N, C-alpha and C positions, 0 to 999 in steps of 0.2 A: 504494500500500500504506500510505502514511503517514496516509491519511484513514479507514482501516478502523475504528479504535476510535471515532472521532467519529461515523461513520455508524451504527455499531452502537448507540451511546448514543442517538442521535436516534431510531433505530428503536424501541428499548425505551421511550423517553419517549412517542412518538406512539402506540404500541400501548396503553400503559397509559391514556393520555388518551382514546383512542377507546373503549376498553372501559368507562371510567367514564361517558362520555357516552351510550353505547348499552348499557345493562344487559342482561344475558342474559335476564332475565324479561320484557323488552319485545318480544323477537323470538327467532328461532331461530338467530341469527348468532353464531358464536363467533370472537372476535378473539384471536389469540395470536401470539407472536413465536418462530418456529422458528429454530434455529441448527444446521445440519448439521456444523459444525466444518470444519477444514481438509480440503479434498478435492483430489485429483490431477485437474487439469483443464487445459484450454487457455485459461482466463481470463487467465492471466499470460504467455501465449506470447511476447509482445513485450518482456517484462521480462527483461533479460539478466543479472541477478544469479545467478551460479552457486550461491551459498549458498542462495538462496531456492528455486531449482529442486531442489537436493539435499534440503533440509528437506522440501519439499512431496512429493517422490517417495519419501522415506524414511518420513516420519511421517504424511503425508496419507492420508485414506481414499479409496477409489475413489468415483467419482461415484454408482455404484449403491448403495454403503453409505450415502453422504451423503443420497441421495434418500429413504432410509427415514425420516429425520427429518421430511422434508416430508410424507410420507404419514401419519406419526404425528400431526403437527400438524393436518392436514386432517381426520383421523378422530377426533380427541380430543373428549371430551365437555365439559360445562359447567365442570368443575373447572379447565380450562385457560384459561378466559376471562380475558384481560388478563395472562396469565402468560408467563414466559420459559421456553422448552422446548429447552435444549441436550441433546443426547444422548438424546432421547426421554423426558425426565423433567422435571417442574416444578422449577425452582430459583429462588431469590430472588436477584435481581441485587444487587450491592453498590455501594459508592462513591456516585457522584452520583445513583444511582437510589433511594436510601433517605433517609429523614429529612426534616426541615423544609425544608432547602435543596432537596431533590429536588422537593417540591411547587411551590416557587417557580420552579425551572428548568422543570418540566413545563408550568406555566401560561404562562410567557414564550415557550417554544418553540412551544406550541400556538397562542398568539395571533399570533405572527409568521408561522407557517406558514399559519394561517387567512387572515390578511390578504393574503399573497402569492397564495394559491390562489384566493381570492375575486376578486382583481384579474384573474386569468387567466380564471376561469370562475365567474361569480356563482352562488351556491347550492350549489357543490360541497362545502362543508363542513357542509351541513345533514344531520344524522344522524337518521333516523327509520325 
């Protein structure tokens, strides 16, 4: 659970970079970042923290309700390209996802991911 914020940040950065590299007008592929929010599921079944289970069961959405965000993202049109879609609406991420520093972080993350991915499977990062 302690890696969730970091992984969400990386997801936002990568989606934004991929959308930049693969503009919507060059194809019919829409790349967006869907966030269904906290859902009641078995993903944390081995996590024994009673507080986490209580919060998840009290405040979390059912997986059926959370899945609506996935369907919304998959069926969204061009305005969602490169966007963050929590709760079935476009929102602008804050913090490290905005400003001059964000562009630098985005570039660095993409270059590192690209290098590691290409070492595993040459050509995998070619977007066209």
